[in-house]
C-alpha positions in Angstrom: 59.5 65.7 -45.1 56.8 65.9 -47.6 53.5 67.4 -46.4 50.8 64.7 -46.4 48.0 66.8 -45.1 45.3 66.8 -47.8 44.0 70.1 -49.3 40.5 69.9 -47.7 39.2 72.8 -49.8 40.2 71.2 -53.0 38.9 67.8 -51.8 35.5 69.3 -51.0 35.4 71.0 -54.4 36.1 67.7 -56.1 33.1 66.1 -54.5 30.6 68.9 -55.3 27.7 68.0 -57.6 26.5 71.4 -59.0 23.2 70.2 -60.5 22.3 68.5 -57.2 23.0 71.7 -55.4 20.8 73.6 -57.9 18.0 71.0 -57.5 18.1 71.4 -53.7 18.1 75.2 -54.1 15.0 74.9 -56.3 13.2 72.7 -53.6 14.1 75.2 -50.9 13.0 78.1 -52.9 9.6 76.5 -53.8 9.1 75.7 -50.1 8.6 79.5 -49.7 6.2 79.8 -52.6 2.8 78.2 -51.7 1.4 79.2 -55.1 4.3 77.7 -56.9 6.5 79.4 -59.5 7.1 79.3 -63.3 10.2 78.2 -65.0 11.1 81.8 -65.9 10.7 82.9 -62.3 12.8 80.1 -60.9 15.7 80.4 -63.4 15.7 84.2 -62.8 15.6 84.1 -59.0 18.2 81.3 -58.7 20.4 82.4 -61.6 20.2 79.1 -63.3 20.3 78.6 -67.1 16.9 77.9 -68.7 18.1 74.5 -70.0 19.5 73.4 -66.7 16.5 74.6 -64.7 14.1 72.8 -67.1 16.0 69.5 -66.9 16.1 69.7 -63.1 12.4 70.6 -62.8 11.4 67.9 -65.2 13.4 65.3 -63.2 11.8 66.4 -60.0 8.4 66.2 -61.5 9.1 62.7 -62.9 10.3 61.6 -59.4 7.1 63.1 -57.8 8.9 65.7 -55.7 7.2 68.5 -57.7 3.8 68.9 -59.3 3.5 70.8 -62.6 0.2 72.6 -63.3 -0.2 73.0 -67.0 -2.9 75.7 -66.7 -0.8 78.1 -64.7 2.7 76.8 -65.9 3.7 76.7 -62.2 5.8 74.1 -60.3 4.8 73.3 -56.7 6.2 71.0 -54.1 4.4 67.6 -53.8 3.6 65.8 -50.6 6.6 63.4 -51.1 9.0 65.7 -49.3 6.6 66.0 -46.4 6.4 62.2 -46.3 10.2 61.9 -46.2 10.4 64.5 -43.5 7.8 62.8 -41.4 9.6 59.5 -41.7 12.7 61.2 -40.2 10.8 61.7 -37.0 11.3 58.0 -36.4 7.6 57.5 -35.6 7.2 55.0 -38.5 3.7 53.9 -37.7 2.3 57.1 -36.3 0.5 58.4 -39.4 -0.9 55.0 -40.2 -2.3 54.8 -36.7 -3.6 58.4 -36.6 -5.5 58.6 -40.0 -8.3 56.2 -39.3 -8.8 57.7 -35.8 -9.0 61.2 -37.4 -11.9 60.0 -39.5 -13.6 58.5 -36.4 -13.2 61.8 -34.6 -14.6 63.7 -37.6 -17.6 61.4 -37.7 -18.3 61.9 -34.0 -18.0 65.7 -33.9 -18.7 66.5 -37.6 -16.0 69.2 -37.6 -12.6 69.0 -39.5 -10.2 66.9 -37.6 -6.5 67.5 -37.9 -3.1 66.0 -36.9 0.2 67.8 -36.5 3.7 67.5 -35.0 6.4 69.8 -33.8 8.8 71.2 -36.3 12.1 73.0 -35.8 10.6 76.1 -34.3 6.8 75.8 -34.9 4.2 73.2 -35.3 3.6 71.4 -38.7 0.2 70.4 -39.9 0.3 66.9 -41.4 -3.1 65.6 -42.3 -6.8 66.1 -41.8 -10.3 64.5 -42.2 -12.5 67.2 -43.6 -15.7 68.0 -41.7 -19.1 67.0 -42.8 -20.6 70.6 -42.8 -20.9 72.6 -46.0 -18.8 75.3 -44.4 -15.6 73.7 -43.1 -12.0 74.4 -42.6 -9.4 73.0 -45.0 -5.6 73.2 -44.4 -2.6 72.5 -46.7 -0.2 69.7 -45.4 3.1 71.2 -44.4 1.5 74.5 -43.2 3.2 75.8 -40.0 1.2 76.8 -36.9 2.1 79.0 -34.0 2.7 77.4 -30.6 1.4 80.2 -28.4 -2.0 80.6 -29.8 -3.0 77.2 -31.3 -4.7 74.2 -29.6 -2.2 71.7 -30.9 0.8 73.9 -30.0 -0.4 74.3 -26.4 -1.4 70.6 -26.2 2.1 69.4 -27.1 4.1 72.1 -25.3 2.3 71.4 -22.0 3.8 67.9 -21.9 7.3 68.5 -23.2 10.3 67.9 -20.9 11.2 71.3 -19.4 14.5 71.6 -21.3 12.8 70.9 -24.7 9.9 73.2 -23.8 12.3 76.0 -22.8 14.1 75.7 -26.2 10.8 76.2 -28.1 9.9 79.1 -25.7 13.1 80.8 -26.7 12.0 80.8 -30.4 8.5 82.2 -29.7 7.7 85.8 -30.5 4.2 85.8 -29.0 2.8 87.6 -32.0 -0.5 89.4 -31.2 -3.3 88.5 -33.6 -6.2 90.0 -31.6 -7.1 90.9 -28.0 -7.4 87.2 -27.1 -3.9 86.2 -28.1 -1.5 85.3 -25.3 1.5 87.7 -25.6 3.7 86.9 -22.6 5.7 83.9 -21.5 4.3 84.2 -18.0 0.7 84.0 -19.2 1.6 81.2 -21.6 3.1 79.0 -18.8 -0.1 79.5 -16.8 -2.1 78.4 -19.8 0.0 75.3 -20.1 -0.8 74.4 -16.4 -4.5 74.6 -17.3 -3.9 72.3 -20.3 -2.2 69.7 -18.1 -5.0 70.0 -15.6 -7.7 69.3 -18.1 -5.8 67.2 -20.7 -6.8 69.3 -23.6 -6.1 72.8 -25.0 -8.3 75.4 -26.6 -7.6 78.1 -29.1 -10.5 80.4 -28.2 -10.4 82.8 -31.2 -6.8 83.6 -30.3 -5.5 83.7 -33.9 -8.6 83.9 -36.1 -11.6 85.7 -34.8 -14.7 83.5 -35.0 -12.6 80.2 -35.1 -12.3 77.8 -32.1 -9.9 74.8 -32.0 -9.7 72.0 -29.4 -6.8 69.7 -29.2 -5.1 66.9 -27.2 -1.6 65.5 -27.3 -0.5 62.1 -28.6 2.1 60.2 -26.6 4.6 57.6 -27.9 5.7 54.5 -26.0 8.1 56.5 -23.8 5.4 59.0 -22.9 6.8 61.8 -25.1 4.2 64.1 -26.8 4.9 63.2 -30.4 2.0 65.1 -31.9 -1.6 66.3 -31.4 -5.0 65.9 -32.8 -7.5 68.7 -32.9 -10.7 70.0 -34.4 -11.5 73.4 -35.9 -14.8 75.0 -36.3 -16.7 78.3 -36.2 -17.7 79.6 -32.8 -21.4 79.6 -33.8 -21.3 75.8 -33.9 -19.0 75.3 -30.9 -21.1 76.3 -27.9 -19.7 75.7 -24.4 -21.6 72.4 -24.2 -20.3 71.3 -27.6 -16.8 72.2 -26.6 -17.0 70.1 -23.4 -18.4 67.1 -25.3 -15.9 67.5 -28.2 -13.0 67.8 -25.8 -14.0 64.6 -24.1 -14.1 62.8 -27.5 -10.8 64.2 -28.6 -9.1 63.2 -25.3 -10.5 59.7 -25.7 -9.3 59.2 -29.2 -5.9 60.8 -28.5 -5.5 58.3 -25.7 -6.5 55.4 -27.9 -3.9 56.5 -30.5 -1.3 56.8 -27.8 -2.0 53.3 -26.4 -1.7 51.9 -30.0 1.8 53.5 -30.1 2.7 51.7 -26.8 1.9 54.4 -24.4 0.8 53.3 -20.9 -0.9 55.9 -18.7 0.5 55.7 -15.2 
């Protein structure tokens, strides 16, 4: 009897699109290069011919997945990939709901107000409303943040279901940045209890000396913490009284965002 089992390896080879694979390789490589890379560097690192690399890069620029800086001759990722990735979170109206509220928060506390979500293993910064002070903090969308020493990381982790929280805990290395950094799972879990008690989290110079962050979680319609908003500022401007008043404001606005997403506080 004739063997009718298909040659899967041959079948898979027939469906390969080499230039698509090279294009994806370029995107993945540039995701590791915040300053961007030149055509020569990209073709050399990825072992792609100059003609092919140039055509792929030009196509990605034309489709707005890459930005080309003529002065440095470097290609960088655009925000389009971040937008696509964010849509995959299935929180279609989350960003549209958060953005105007971020501006409201900024206007009330004067400090840079930020929004982020959980990624695969760490948090991902999504958007910000820059503070009104001359000296203010500015972040790049897509930047990762640690979960053990950041206000948004603690704020989200404190309200995750235990099985999801434990999965993220298994990824955490508890890197020490200074003497204030939490470096053990036991101490971190105690910190999360404090966050749940107060409804907000604080990064008290735990990663960057002299920088304080305050954040609260955002909940979706099923009560799942789908993100967090927070402010960042120098400790000289964030006294204990300012921290208390800012935390109250952040909690209020985070709840308003959550309610717009269908969350009902029980």
